[in-house]
N, C-alpha and C positions, 0 to 999 in steps of 0.2 A: 681538481687540476685548474682551479681558478686563476693561478699565477700566469698560465699561458694566455689567458684571455686578456689580462691586464697589459701584457707586452704588445699584443697584436692590435689592441684598441688605440694605442698612442705611440707615435714614433719617438716621443721624448723618453719613453721607457724602453722601447725596442732597440734604439741606437746604442746606448751603453751596454745593454744586455748582449747585443750582437758582438761587442768587443770581447766578451768572455768566450764566445765561439771562435773568434779569430785567434785568441790566445791559445785556446785548447788545440785548434788545428795545427798551429805552428809547433806546439810542444809534442803532440801525438805523432806528427810526421818525423820529428827527431827521434822519438822513441822507437818507431817502427824501423828506422835505419840504423839503430845501434849495432845489431849483428853485422850489417854491411860495413859500417865504419870500422868495427873491430877487425873484420877480415881484410879490408882494404889496407889498413895500416899494420896489420899483423901484430895485434897486442892482446894480452891475456886479460882475464876478468879483473885481476888486481890492478892492472894499468888502466883499464876502463874506469874503475873506481877512483883511481888517482887523477885521471883526466877530469872526471865529473867534480872532483873536489875543487878544481879551479872555477867551476861554475858557482859553487858555494862561496868561494873567496870573492868573486865578482859581486855577488849579492851582498856580502858583508861590507864592502867598500861603498856600496850604493846607499846603504841604510842612512848614514849621518847626513847626507846632503838632500835626500829626497824630500823631506818635510819642508825644508827651506825653499826648495824649488817650487813645491806646490803652493806655498804661500805667496811666492814672488810672482809667478807667471800664471797662476790659477790652475785649478785641478783639472779642468776640462782641456785646456791647451796642453797641459803636461802629459795627460793620457794619450792625446792625439800623437804627439811627437814621440813619446816613449814607444808606442807600438811600431811606428815606422823603423826606429832604430832596432827593435826586437826582430823584425823580419829580416833586416840586413845581417844581423848577428847569426840567424839561422843559416843563411847562404854561406857565410864564412866557414862554418863547420865542414861543409862539403868541399870547400876549396883547400882544406888542410891536407898536406902531402906527407906529414910525418907527425910523430907524437908531440913534439914541442909546439907545432902549429896548431894541433888539435887542442892542447891545453890553453893556448892563447885565445883560440876561437870560443872555447867554452867559458873562459873568463868573461868575455864580452857578452856571451849569451846570459850568463847569470847576472851581470851588471844591468843589462837592459830588462831582463825578466823581473828583477826586483823592482826597478823603477816603474814598470808597467803595472805590476801586481799591486803595489802600494797606491799608485795614482787611481787605478781602476776601482779598487774597493773603497777608497775615500770618496771618489765620484759617486758611486752607487749609494753609499750611506748618506751623503749630502742630498741626493735626489730623494731618497726614501724619507728623510726628515722633512724636506720641504713639501712633498706631496702628501705626507701623512698616510702613505700606503706601504705595506710590507712588500718589498721587491728583492731584498737581498738574497734569500734562498732561491727564488725563482731565477734571478740573474745568474747565479752559479749553476743553475740547471742548463743554461745555454753553454757553459763550459762543457758539461757532460755531453751535450749534443755534438759539440765540436769533437770531443774524444771518440764518440761513436763513429762519426764520419771519418775522421782521420785514421783511426786504427783499423776500421773494417775495409776502407778503400786503399789505404796506404800500401799494404802488402800486395794487393792486386795491381795497383798502378805501377808499383816498383818492378813487378814481374813483367808487366805489359810493356812499359816504356824502356826498361833496362838502362835508363839514363837518370840517376838520382838528381843531379843538378838541374836537368830540364824540368823534372817533376816539381822540385822545390821552387824553381823560378816561376813556373806557371801559377802555382799556389799563391805565391807572394803577390804577383801582379793582380790576380783576382781579388784577393783580400784587401789590398791597398786601394783598389778602385772603389769597392763598396765602402771602405773606411773613409775615404775622402768625401764620398757622396753623402754620408750620414753625419759628418762632423758638425754641421750647423746646429744640431740638436743638443749638443753638450759642450761645444768648444768654449763658450764664454762663461761657463759655470765656475764660481769660485766657492770655497768653503766659507761657512759662517764665522763671524768674529765672536770672541768671548771676551767679556769685560775683564780688565786686568785684576780688579779686586777679587773676582771669582775664580781667577786662574793663577794664583800665587804658587801653589804647590801641586806638582804632578803626582796623582795618587798611584804610585808604582805598585803598591802591594796588592790591591785587588786586580789590577791588570796582570800582574805576574802569574797569579793562580790560573787565570783564563789562558794566558799565553803559553804556559807550561803544557797544558792539555793539548792545545793547538799544535805546539811544536812536536810533541810525541807522535801525534796522529798524522801530522804531515810528513814526518820521517817515513812512516809506513806507506803513506800515499805516494810520496815521491819514489820510494823503492819499487813499488808495485808498477808504477808508470814506466820506469827505466829498465826494470829487470824481468817483468812478466813474460816478455817474448823469449828471453834466454832460458827462463825457468821452464817454460813449456817445451822449449826445443831440447834442452839438455837433461832435465829431470823426468818429465813426462813423455819426452820423445814424440811429440806430435809432428805431423808433416809441416814442411816449411810454409805452405800456403795458409796454414791455420794458426801460425804463432802470434798474429795480431789479434786473434779472436778473444784471448783472455782479457786484454785491456779493453776490447770493444764491449764485452759483457760487463766488465767493471763499470764502464761508462754508462751502459744501459741502466744498471742498478742505480747509479748516481742520478741519472735523469729522473727515474721514477720517484726516487726519494725526494729530490729537490723540488719537483713541482707539486709535492704534497707537504712539504716541510713547514711552510708558514701556517697552514691550518692546524697541523699537529702541535706546533709550538704554542699557538693560542689556546689549544684545548688542554694540554697537560703540563705546560711550563717548560722553560728552557733546560733546567738542570735535569729534570726527570727524562726529558727527551734525549739529552746527551748520554745519560746512562744507558737508555734503551738502545741508542745507535751504537755505542761502543760494544755493548754486549752482542749485538747482532754481527758485528764485524769479527768478533772473537769466534763465533760459530763458523763463519766463512773461512777464516784462516785455518781452522781445524780440517776443513774439507780439502783445502789446498795442500796441506801437509801430507795427505794420504798418498800423494804422488801419482794417482790415476788421472788420466786425461779428462775423463768425464766429471769426476768429483772436483778437479782443479777448476774446470770451466764454471761449474755451479758455485764453487767457492768464491771465485772472483766476482761473480754476479752479486752474491750475498754480501761480500765485503763492500761492494759499491753501494748497496742499499744502506749499510750501516754508516759508511763514511760520508754519504751525501749530506747528512744533516749538520755534521760537526762544525765544519769551517764557517758556513754562513751563520750558525747559531753563536759562535764565539765572537764573530764580528759584531753581531747585534748586541750581545752582552757588553762588549767594550764600548760601543757607541752610546750606551745608556748611563755611563758613569757620570755623576754630576760634576760640574766644574771642568770638564775635559772637552775640548773641541772634538768634533766628530773626526776630523782628519787625523788628529794626534792619537786618539784612541784606536782607531782602525789601523793607522800606519804602524803603531806599535805591534799589533797583532799580526798584521800582514808581513812585517819584517821578520818577526820570529818564525811565523809559519813558513815563510819562503825559505829561510835558512834550513828548517827541518825538511822542506820539500827537496832542497838540493843536497843536504847532507845524508839523507837516507841511502840513496843509491851508492854514495861513497863508502859508507859503513858496510853495505852488502857486498860490494866489490872486494873489500879487504878481507872479510870473513870467508867469502867464496874462494879467495886465493889461498888462504891458510887452511881451510877445511873443505867446505862444499857450499853450493848455493842452496841446498836443502837446509843446512844449519843456519844460514842467513835468514831464511823465512821463519825458522823456529824463534830466532832472536826477535824478529819483528812482532811475532805473536806475544812474546814476553813484554814488549813495549806497549802493545795495545792493552794488555791486562794491567800494566801499571797505570795507564791513563784511566782505566775503569775505576781502579781504587781511588785515584786522585779525584775523580768526579764525584764519587760517593762522599768522600771527606769534605770536599768543597761545598757540596749541596747541603750538608748538614750544618755547615757553618753560615750558609747564606740566610 
């Protein structure tokens, strides 16, 4: 668990890592309240998926302009302002009074989420290169910490306060206060320049293979984040106060894996580690599909262990391609992964509407199996 020590020994590492916790706290709070939002506006699972589609659409519109803004204003400043916009986008969801307003609010959330995700991962990769230390996987571990806190306390606070807008507003105030306090540690950081003669051609082909695996896996991760609560409520029929536990256990598994991922990557190599991680997540999905509450909880934990390594590792692979700026390689992966993260819930919603939520999770398992096969093929070609 050496990754944890690195972050708490220096604020220059802790400050950007804490942004991952903030990111996750915002997102997990939204996840916890999905059943509430659906009941408030009186919409079906299919319509929830349709609304979340607008979040994916917002991400798609943000992708072409993010890299230009990163280069123009600096990756540190961009991450700072992107998070502020992201918090206000969350509040807008709870102000929605009908389906159209919800779709518009989720479009804004996806737009801001994509901007923040790309800038944050570009910032982390830049710091990692400058410092000569592996911090990408550990930084994503702080996302998992935020998920644990958000999912485990979200349901409790929702039941205690019974005022969702107040709950979300208090969270935003606290996070923005800490965010502003830590900004000087990363605010002026800019990505490195690459000489033009070494950067004539963007090596799309090697990035495409890495991005495809990330896209598929993030479809599943996004779906679990947005639908685990409803799956536990409707399929396994757990009590309301425990519906956030599935995502909390998933986040615990993610945390354990991520704070050990850098050491494992050094020991066995990136591609071998990816195969092991995807295989582990397949075992977890099998347990979730059994539809028993106990096996589902265990399954979500195991899926978290498997998923924990994948995204940080593909970011690292993308940032090591010769002739590509760190921000460009990471941004390409972050953009495709973010689309997958937002698209997964949409896909599950439509399948659940046509058939059942259980079938949706079967489809997710098939996606993970496909990623496993792709990782084997790509590793042999490497």
